N, C-alpha and C positions, 0 to 999 in steps of 0.2 A: 657247560660254559663256566659255571662258578669254579668247578674243580680245575679246569684249564687255567683260568686266571690266577687261582691260588698257587698253582704249580709254577707259573711264570714269575710271580712275585717272589715266591720262595727261592727260586734259582738266583734271582738278582740279589736278594738280601743275603743269601748264603755266600755268594761271591764277594759281597762287600765285607762280611764278617771275616772271611779268610784274609782279605787284604788288610783289614784293620789289625788283625793279630800279627800278620807278617811285618807290619811297620812299627809295632809296639811290643813292649815287654810286660804283659800282664798275664795272670794265671786264671784258669777257668775251673770252677767247682760245679759239678753237676749232681743233682739229686734225682733218683728214680725210685719207684716202688709203688705197690698197690695202694698203700695208705700212708699218710703222714708226710707226703712230699713237701707241701707248702709250709707246714709247721717247722719241719727240719730246715728247709731253706732259710726261713726267716730267723730261726734260732742261730744258725751259722752266721748269717749276716749281722745280727745284733752283737754277737761276740767278736767277730772280726773287726767290726767298726770301732771297737775300743782302741785299735792301734793301726788299722789299715784303711786305705781308701777303697770303698766297696761299692760296686754298682749291682743292683738287683731290682726286682719288681715286686711290689707288695702283694699283688694278686696271684693269679695262677696262669700266667702266660707259659704254655708248655707244649705248643705244637710247632709244626714246621714253619709257619708264617709268623707266629708271635714271639718265639724264642729269639730270633735275630734282632727284633726291635729292642730287646733288653740291652744289648751291647751299645746301642746308640741313644737309649733313654727316651724312646717314643712310646706313646700310647697307641692302641690298636684302633684304626679307623674302620669304617665299613669297607668290606671287600669291593664294593661298587663305587667308592669315592675316589675316582681316578685322580682328581686334583690333589687330594691329601697324599696319595701314594707317590705321585710325582714329586711333591714337596719333600716327603720323607727320603726318597732316593737321592735327591739333590743335597739335602742336608747331611746325609750319610757321607757323601763324597767329600764334603767340607771337613767332617770329623776325621775321615781317614787320613787326611793330609795335615791334621792339626795334632797337637800334643794330647795324648789320651791321659786323663787325669785320675785313673783308677788303677789300683794294684791288683784287684780281684773282680771278676764278674761271676756271680752265682746264678745258676739257672736250674729250673726243674724241667725234666724231660718226661712228657706224658705219652701214653699209648692207649688206644682202645681197640686195636686189632694187630695181628701179627706183622712183624717187620717194620713197625713204625719207629721204635727206638733206634734201630739200625740206620734209619734215614738221616739222623743227626751226624752220623759218622762221616758224611760227605764234606762237612765243613768244621766239625768240632773235634778237638782232642782234649780230653779232660785231664787236668793235672791231678785232681782228686775227684773221685766219684763216691757217692753214698747210696747204698741200697737200703731203703727203710723197711721194706716188707714184701713178701710174696703171698698174696691171698687171692681168693676168688674175686674176679673183676671182669666186667665186659664179657660175660660168658656166652653172649650171643655170637661172639667171634672166636673164642678160644674153646677148644674141646676139653681141656683138662687143666688142673693146677700145674702140671708139668709144662704145658704150653705157655702158661702165664710166666712161669719161672724162666723159661728159655728167652722169652721176650724181655723181661726186666733185666736179666743178667747179660743180655747182648751188649750192655754198656761195657762189659769186659773187653770188647774188641777195640775200644777207643779211649781207654783210661790208663793213666800211669799207676795209680794206686786206688784201691777200693776198700772202703769201710762198710761193713754190712751187718745188719741187725740179726744176730744169731737166733734170738728168741722168735722172731717173726718171719724168718726165711727158712721154713721147714723143708723146702725142696730146693736143692741147689744142683744145677747142671754139672755133669761129670767133666765137661770139656773146658771149664774155666781155668785160668792161670792162677792156681792157688798161691803162688809165690808173692803175688801182689794183693792178695785179699786178707784183710784183718777183721775179725769178727768182734762185735761188742754186744753186751747184753748181760743177763743174769744166768743164762744156761752154761753148763759145762762146755768147755771148748772155746769160750770167748777169750780173746787176747786182752781186751779191755772189759773188765768185769764191774758190774754194778752190785755193790754189797752194802750191808748195814743200813737198809732203807728204814727210816722211821717217820711216822706221821707227826708233824709239829703243828702249831696253831695255824699258821698261814700257808702250809704246804708240806714239803718233805725235806728231810736231810738224808744224805747218802754219801758213800765213798766211791771213788773210781780207782780201780786197781789195774795195773798193767803187768801181766805175768806174775800175779799174786803180790805185787808191791804197790802200796798206795801211792797214787800220784796226785790226788786231789780230794778234798772233802768239800761238800757244798750244801747250802740250805737254799731252797728255791720256793718261790711263791706261785705254786700251780695247784690245780684242784684234782689232778689225776696222776696216778703212778705211771700211766702210759706216757705222759708228757716228758718223763725223765729220759726216754729214748732220744728225743730230739735234742735235749740239752746235752746229753752225753756225746752224741754225734758232733755237736758244735764244739765241745771241749776238745775232743780228739783231733778234729780238723785244726783248731787253733794251736794246739800243742805241736802238731806236725809242722806248722809254718812258724814255729818258735815265738809265738806270742807269750808274754810273761804271765805267770799265774795270777798276779795282781790284776792285770788288764782283763784276763779271762773272767775272773770273778766279777769285775765291774760290768762286763758285757752280759754275763748271766743274769745279773740283777734287772736288766732291761727286758728280759724275756717274760712274756705273760701270755695269757690266752689270746688268740687272734679271732677275728670275726668268723663265727660259725665253726670254730675249732676249739672245743673245750674252753669256751669263754665263760667267765663267771659274771652274772648280771643280778642285780637286785630285783626281786619280784614283789608283787602285792602281798600284804599281810606278813611282811618280813621274811618272805620265802627267798630261797636261793635258786636261781635258774642256771642250769648247765647247758649252754648253747653250743650244741655240736651238730648244727643243721647243714653244714656245707655239703656233705655227701654221706653216703652209707653203703657199706658192704657187710657181709655176714660177720667177719671177724671184728670189724670196727664197731658194729652194733653190740656185740657181746662185751667188748672192752668198755664201751660206754655204760652198759647196764651194770657191769661190775663196779664202775666208779659210783654210780647212783647207789648201789647196794651198800657201799662202804660208808655212807653218811648216816650217822646216828640221828634219827629224827622221827617224829610221830607220823609223818606222811611222806611217802615217796611216790612221785607221779612220773610215768614214762610216756612221752609222746613219741610214737614210733611210726615213721613214714615208710612207705614202700621202698625197697631196694631195687633200683632200676638195673636194666641191662644184664640180668642173670640168665636170660634165655631159658632153655629147657629145665634148668635146675631151680627156677624161681619158686615153684610151689614147695619143693623139698626144703629149700633154704629158709623160706619164710616160716614154714612149720617148725623148723629147728629153733628159730628165734622165739617163737611162741612157747615151745617146750622149755626153753631156757628161762622163761619168765616164771619167777617163784612167788606165789601169793603171800608167802611169809615175809618177803622183803619188798614187794611192790604192791602198793595199796590201790593204785589205779593205773590202767593202761589205756591210752587213746591212740587208735590206729588211723592212718591216713593213706589213701591210695588203694587201688583194686586188690593187689595181691596181699597187702598188709591186712586189709579188711576181711578178705576171704580166707587166707591160709594162716597168717600169723595170729589173727584174732581168735579163730576157732581153736587152734592149738593151745593158746593161752587160757581160753575159757575152759577147755578140757582139763587144764592143769589147776583150775580153781581160781583163776584170776578174775578180777572185776574189770571188764573191758567195755569201752565205748567206741563204736565204729563211726568215725566222723565222715561227713560228706566231703569235706575238704579241709584245708588248714585253717581257714577262717572259722568254720563251724567248730573245729577242735578248740580254738582259743575261746570262743564264746561259751562253749559248753563248760570249759574248765574254770572260767572266771568266778563262778559261784561255788566251785567245788574245792578250791584251794584253802587249806587250813593254815593256821598260824605256824610260821617257821617250817613250812613244807620245803622239800627239795624236788625240783622239777627238771627232768632231762628231756631235751628235744633232739631227735636224731632222725634223719631221712635223706633220701636222694633229692636232687633238684627238680628236674622237669616233671610236671604233673603232681608234685608233692609240695615243695617249698614250705617245709615245716617251720621255717623262721616266722612266717606270717601268723602262726598259732601263738607266738610269744607276745605279739604286740599288746593284746588286752591284759597280759599278765605282768607287764613291766611296771615296777614301782614308779619309775620316772619315764614319761613318754618320750623325753629327749633321747633316751637310750635306743630308740628305734634306729637312729643313725649308726649304731654300733652293730646292727644286724647285717648279715650277708645279703647281697643282691638287692640293694635298695636304690640303685640308680634308675634313671628314667627308662633305659633300655630294658632292664630286667622287670621293672614294674609293669611296663606295657606288655611284656611277654606273659606275665602272671595273669593279667586281666583278659588276655585273648582267649 
């Protein structure tokens, strides 16, 4: 019943989006990828807003029923709230026949099973697409990394131009239209190259080159080198639509860590918290650990939650993360969730790491409260359902008011966590 209702609503909303675009002259930018979609979408939005009228959604509306709502500026009601859906459909009709006040709509397109990205093809044609990464994800439904790649790159069939992260897209299908694909990254073969990266007091400075010619130098206030990818994607998109360098730099200054995505928070005892709790996959966890290792401090603590939806490879991938943990650079590891406690923890212990297996995220936070040393650096990373590593951070925050900055704090999510 729920699936049928969702498909009916999706068909109506898709029809309305097609009509909205037919009557107006705005462009659509779409972001796909195994990791980094929301951060990249928001980075692009912040930079484009410096000069253009941009519509986007702060969270992660990325499926067949939520993406159309972005075009009309709606929030997602319960699937069963018939009155709200009738109201949305009626309001959409009014917007279709009114002046559309935006130059760009930026969306992220998500998938957790084969052929889901291709569903957006029914009503979207992207003027610009960004592929952020191809990595192990939702492996309950994909047989291999090649299958994940085929899924993410299916955006090729309904995009005018594609910018793709060369460093994080190790597998690329053979049948893509290479004439419209432009790679960015640090690796050889990137058209847009990230070079001369230097750690500065509040972040990083770096250059962006296009075919070996410098097109921009930037200094950004971020805590991880991985975050440079989102910024570079935003700069490339902005230059493609002829936003001036001055406006691009103004927009870049507005980019910071977002809730649950490499967000910097002040912790107890003058500690630094790296809040990366939104979600977790093997490659993303390794990058987060690398960020933690890069901080010179007397105590580094990693809160590592279970990585969900890995299917048959879950045991192997959790053990790999445990083996990646180095006792020389990680002083304490706290695991949350069944596979993290069973496989990640055991591999980390075998590696010589000090590990505490928490009963849940609340237990993790309570355990750490008395273990944190002066000026420690604390990383929190994990999947959402059954893990919710953000809850472990609440006792560790220097300012309790910063709880509002954590991900999934609304009434719906809190009720789900308590059930």
